[in-house]
Every structure is written in structure tokens, then in C-alpha cells.
C-alpha positions in Angstrom: -38.9 -68.3 -22.2 -36.2 -65.7 -23.3 -35.5 -62.5 -21.2 -33.3 -59.6 -22.2 -32.3 -56.4 -20.3 -33.4 -53.2 -22.3 -29.9 -52.0 -22.1 -28.4 -55.1 -23.9 -26.5 -58.0 -22.7 -25.5 -58.5 -19.1 -21.9 -58.2 -19.9 -22.6 -54.8 -21.6 -24.5 -53.7 -18.6 -21.7 -54.6 -16.2 -19.0 -53.0 -18.4 -21.2 -49.7 -18.4 -21.7 -49.7 -14.6 -17.9 -50.5 -14.2 -16.9 -47.5 -16.4 -19.5 -45.2 -14.7 -18.1 -46.1 -11.2 -14.5 -45.7 -12.4 -15.4 -42.2 -13.7 -17.0 -41.3 -10.5 -14.0 -42.6 -8.5 -11.6 -40.6 -10.8 -13.7 -37.4 -10.3 -13.7 -38.0 -6.6 -10.0 -38.6 -6.5 -9.5 -35.3 -8.5 -11.6 -33.4 -6.1 -9.6 -34.8 -3.0 -6.2 -33.9 -4.7 -7.5 -30.5 -5.5 -8.8 -30.0 -2.0 -5.5 -31.1 -0.6 -3.5 -28.7 -2.9 -5.9 -25.8 -1.8 -5.4 -26.8 1.9 -1.6 -26.8 1.6 -1.7 -23.6 -0.2 -4.0 -22.0 2.4 -1.8 -23.4 5.2 1.3 -21.8 3.6 -0.4 -18.5 3.1 -1.5 -18.6 6.7 2.0 -19.4 7.9 3.4 -16.7 5.8 0.9 -14.2 7.2 1.7 -15.3 10.7 5.4 -14.9 10.1 4.7 -11.4 8.6 2.6 -10.4 11.6 5.3 -11.5 14.0 7.9 -9.6 12.1 5.4 -6.7 12.1 5.0 -6.8 15.8 8.8 -7.1 16.4 9.4 -4.2 14.0 6.8 -2.0 15.5 8.1 -2.7 19.0 11.5 -1.6 17.9 10.1 1.4 16.0 8.2 2.5 19.2 11.1 1.9 21.5 13.6 4.0 19.5 11.7 7.4 19.5 10.4 6.9 23.1 14.0 6.4 24.2 15.0 9.6 22.4 12.1 11.5 23.9 12.9 10.3 27.4 16.6 11.2 27.1 15.9 14.6 25.6 13.4 15.3 28.4 15.9 14.2 31.0 18.5 16.5 29.7 16.0 19.5 29.5 15.5 19.1 33.2 19.3 19.7 34.0 21.6 22.5 33.3 20.8 22.4 29.6 17.5 24.1 30.4 19.6 27.4 30.9 21.1 27.1 27.4 18.6 28.4 24.8 20.3 26.7 21.8 20.4 23.3 23.5 16.8 23.7 24.6 15.8 24.5 21.0 17.7 21.6 19.7 16.1 19.2 22.1 12.8 20.6 21.6 13.1 19.9 17.9 14.3 16.5 18.6 11.3 15.8 20.8 9.0 17.3 18.2 10.5 15.1 15.4 10.3 11.8 17.3 6.7 12.6 18.4 5.7 13.1 14.9 7.1 9.8 13.9 5.2 8.1 16.8 2.1 9.9 15.7 2.5 8.9 12.0 3.0 5.3 13.0 0.0 5.1 15.3 -2.1 6.8 12.6 -0.9 4.4 10.0 -1.8 1.4 12.2 -5.3 2.8 13.0 -5.8 3.4 9.3 -4.9 -0.2 8.5 -7.3 -1.4 11.1 -10.0 0.7 9.8 -9.3 -0.6 6.3 -9.5 -4.2 7.5 -13.0 -3.3 9.0 -14.1 -2.0 5.6 -13.7 1.8 6.4 -11.3 2.7 3.8 -12.7 6.1 2.5 -15.3 8.5 3.4 -18.0 9.7 0.9 -16.1 11.0 -2.2 -16.6 14.4 -3.7 -15.5 16.3 -6.8 -12.0 17.6 -6.5 -8.8 18.1 -8.6 -5.9 15.7 -8.4 -3.4 18.5 -8.6 -4.7 20.0 -5.4 -4.3 16.7 -3.6 -0.8 16.3 -4.9 0.2 19.9 -3.8 -1.4 19.3 -0.3 0.7 16.0 -0.1 4.0 17.8 -1.2 3.3 20.7 1.2 2.8 18.3 4.2 6.2 17.0 3.3 8.0 20.2 2.8 10.1 20.3 6.0 11.3 16.6 5.6 12.1 17.3 1.8 14.2 20.2 2.8 15.9 18.6 5.7 17.0 15.7 3.4 18.0 18.3 0.7 15.9 16.4 -2.0 15.1 17.9 -5.4 11.4 17.8 -6.4 10.3 18.0 -10.0 6.6 18.6 -10.2 4.7 18.4 -13.6 1.1 19.2 -14.0 -0.5 18.8 -17.4 -3.2 21.2 -18.6 -6.9 20.4 -19.0 -7.0 17.7 -16.2 -10.6 16.6 -15.4 -11.8 16.5 -11.8 -12.1 13.3 -10.0 -14.5 12.0 -7.2 -12.3 11.3 -4.2 -11.9 11.3 -0.5 -9.3 14.1 -0.7 -7.9 13.3 2.9 -7.5 9.6 2.2 -6.1 10.1 -1.4 -3.7 12.8 -0.1 -2.3 10.2 2.6 -1.8 7.7 -0.2 0.1 10.1 -2.4 2.1 11.3 0.7 3.1 7.7 1.5 4.5 7.3 -2.0 6.5 10.6 -1.6 7.8 9.4 1.8 9.0 6.2 0.1 10.7 8.2 -2.6 12.4 10.2 0.0 13.7 7.2 1.9 14.9 5.2 -1.1 15.0 7.7 -4.0 18.5 8.9 -4.1 17.7 12.6 -3.5 15.3 13.2 -6.5 11.5 13.0 -6.7 9.3 13.4 -9.7 5.6 14.0 -9.2 3.3 14.4 -12.3 -0.5 14.7 -12.9 -2.0 14.1 -16.2 -5.1 13.0 -17.9 -5.0 9.3 -19.3 -8.2 8.4 -21.2 -11.0 8.1 -18.8 -8.7 8.4 -15.8 -6.4 11.0 -14.1 -2.9 9.6 -13.7 -0.6 10.5 -10.8 3.0 9.3 -10.9 5.5 9.4 -8.2 9.1 8.6 -9.4 12.5 8.4 -7.8 16.1 7.5 -8.9 17.1 5.0 -6.3 18.3 1.5 -6.7 14.9 0.1 -7.5 13.0 -2.9 -6.1 14.3 -6.4 -6.7 12.2 -8.2 -9.4 11.4 -11.1 -6.9 9.7 -8.6 -4.5 7.7 -6.6 -6.9 4.8 -9.0 -6.6 4.7 -8.6 -2.8 5.3 -5.0 -2.1 1.5 -4.3 -1.7 1.1 -7.1 0.8 0.4 -6.0 4.4 3.5 -6.4 6.8 5.8 -7.0 3.9 9.2 -5.3 3.9 11.9 -5.9 1.4 15.4 -7.1 2.1 17.1 -3.8 1.5 15.0 -1.7 4.0 15.6 -4.5 6.7 19.3 -4.6 6.0 19.7 -0.8 6.1 17.5 -0.6 9.1 15.2 2.0 7.5 12.2 2.7 9.6 8.9 1.5 8.6 6.0 -0.8 9.5 5.3 -2.6 6.0 1.7 -1.2 6.0 2.2 1.9 3.8 1.9 0.5 0.3 -0.9 -1.9 1.4 -2.9 1.2 2.4 -2.1 3.0 -0.8 -3.6 0.1 -2.8 -6.6 -0.2 -0.5 -7.3 3.7 -0.7 -6.8 3.8 -4.6 -9.0 0.6 -5.2 -11.7 2.1 -2.9 -11.9 5.0 -5.5 -12.3 2.6 -8.3 -8.8 3.1 -9.4 -5.6 1.1 -9.7 -2.0 1.3 -8.7 1.0 -0.1 -10.5 4.8 0.0 -10.2 7.5 0.0 -12.6 11.0 -0.4 -11.3 14.5 -0.9 -12.7 17.9 -0.7 -11.0 19.3 1.6 -13.8 16.5 4.3 -13.4 14.7 3.8 -10.2 11.2 3.2 -9.2 8.0 4.9 -10.4 4.4 4.3 -8.9 1.4 5.0 -11.2 -1.9 5.7 -9.6 -5.0 6.0 -11.9 -8.4 7.4 -10.7 -11.4 7.6 -12.8 -12.3 10.9 -13.9 -15.6 12.4 -12.5 -18.8 11.9 -14.5 -20.4 14.7 -16.4 -23.0 15.2 -13.6 -20.2 15.4 -11.0 -18.3 17.9 -13.2 -21.4 20.1 -13.4 -22.0 19.9 -9.7 -18.3 20.7 -9.0 -18.5 23.8 -11.4 -21.8 25.0 -9.8 -20.4 24.7 -6.2 -17.1 26.2 -7.2 -18.7 29.1 -9.0 
């Protein structure tokens, strides 16, 4: 009697099984290595986030302590003989107001970040004009711009289509970019609005020292602050640009940055133009 396996000889069957087992073992090994690499990367990201959060807590503690100390000192001085000196009362009153506004802005930024993390970035958008939002952001910064003696160059192109936006949220984003330009911009701020294809483009530029190339990819990360602001002890929480990105992307847009030490930094915000139906609705409500 002669018997033969349908796959061929026994040696061939063993060889095929061996190759199949080796292939399965190799694939399993690749999966294990890939899982290990992903685990290491996740651990490093988690450690970096934890370090940033600790830096954020330390930075916010310092940011809160400074204005509170100033307010406490000013209030104490106002209780003494200075209360009978109108000029000193006005000066200390202005100091208390300025520091209170810093505290309010800081608390507002932290609350906005918490809301964005919970998925509440913007409210229901409605048709509006980008130049109106830009003008409102500039108006809200007028006192600070004048105090710093900065020059503002505003350029609005003609025939700009309306956009669908949460005007308050987008105004906060543009205001944050203007604030950054004031802090790091060397005394000049350029703000422009123009149509760009199917989008409306808002640009905020400065003529400061620029952002180091190795930091450009991280500036929109929450809690991240560059070396220069830390070294120069410039106030900030590291949340502003992260909120800008979240707000712009919630509108279906994008934000990019172009920076060079020889000419400064420019942020480019692109928001999709409103659809034809939205434009008609906007014209009807405005008319």
C-alpha cells in the first residue's frame, strides 16, 4: 500500500509549516516592537505634558502672585496719607485697575482653555465680516497700544466676503495675536484682511526677533513657552496660541506662522467664506 499527502511529500509539508510559523512569529515580533515604540513615545509625550503642566502651574502661581502683591501694596498705601493726595490716588487707582485687568484676562484665558478641552470652543456661528472682528480686537487693545507707543498698520482689501463665525471667540483669537505682537514685535504691528480663494485671510505681523526654528513646531502646544519669554520674564501662561488654534479650527479654518529673525513673525489665519445661502441671509438681515 502506498499513501501520499495531498500537499506533497512529508518534507515539503514540514517545510511549508515551518515557513508559515516563522512568518507568523516575525509578524508577531514586529507587532511587539511597534507596540513598544508606541508605548515609549506615549510615555515621553505624557512626561513632556506633565513637565509642561508643572511649569504652567509654577508660572501661573507667579503670574497671580505679582499682581496680587501690587494690588495689596497699592491698597495699603491708599489707606494712609496718600489718600489726601489726588495725583497719588489717581496713580494708584490706575495701577490697581491695570493689575486687576491682568488677573481677569488670565482667569478668562484659563477658563476658556478648560471649556475648549471640554469641547465647548465656540458658540453657534453667524454671518459676519472679518474686518469688523479685526477692528473690534484693535479697539479693545487701543489703551495698551498707546501705552506702549506701538505703530499699527491696518490694511483692509476691498470686496471681502462675509464669514460664518462666533464673533466673540474669533475676536479673542485675533486679540491674542495682537497682544503677542505687542509683547515681542519691536513696536510695529501689521494687521491685514483680504480674500484668499474660498477663504478670508487675516494676517497679524510684527518686526521682532522672530521665533527660533526649533520652537516653531511647538508654539501651538498648550503650556508651551519659548526660551526667550522665559529668559526675559515676559508674562504669559502658554495657553494663548493653543486657544487661537482651537478657535480657528473650530471655524473650519487654519492658522500658520511664518517667522524669520531678519523680518519678524507673521501669523496667517484663514477662515472659510460664508456660503451663498449664508450671504443671502446676512444681506437680508443687514438690509
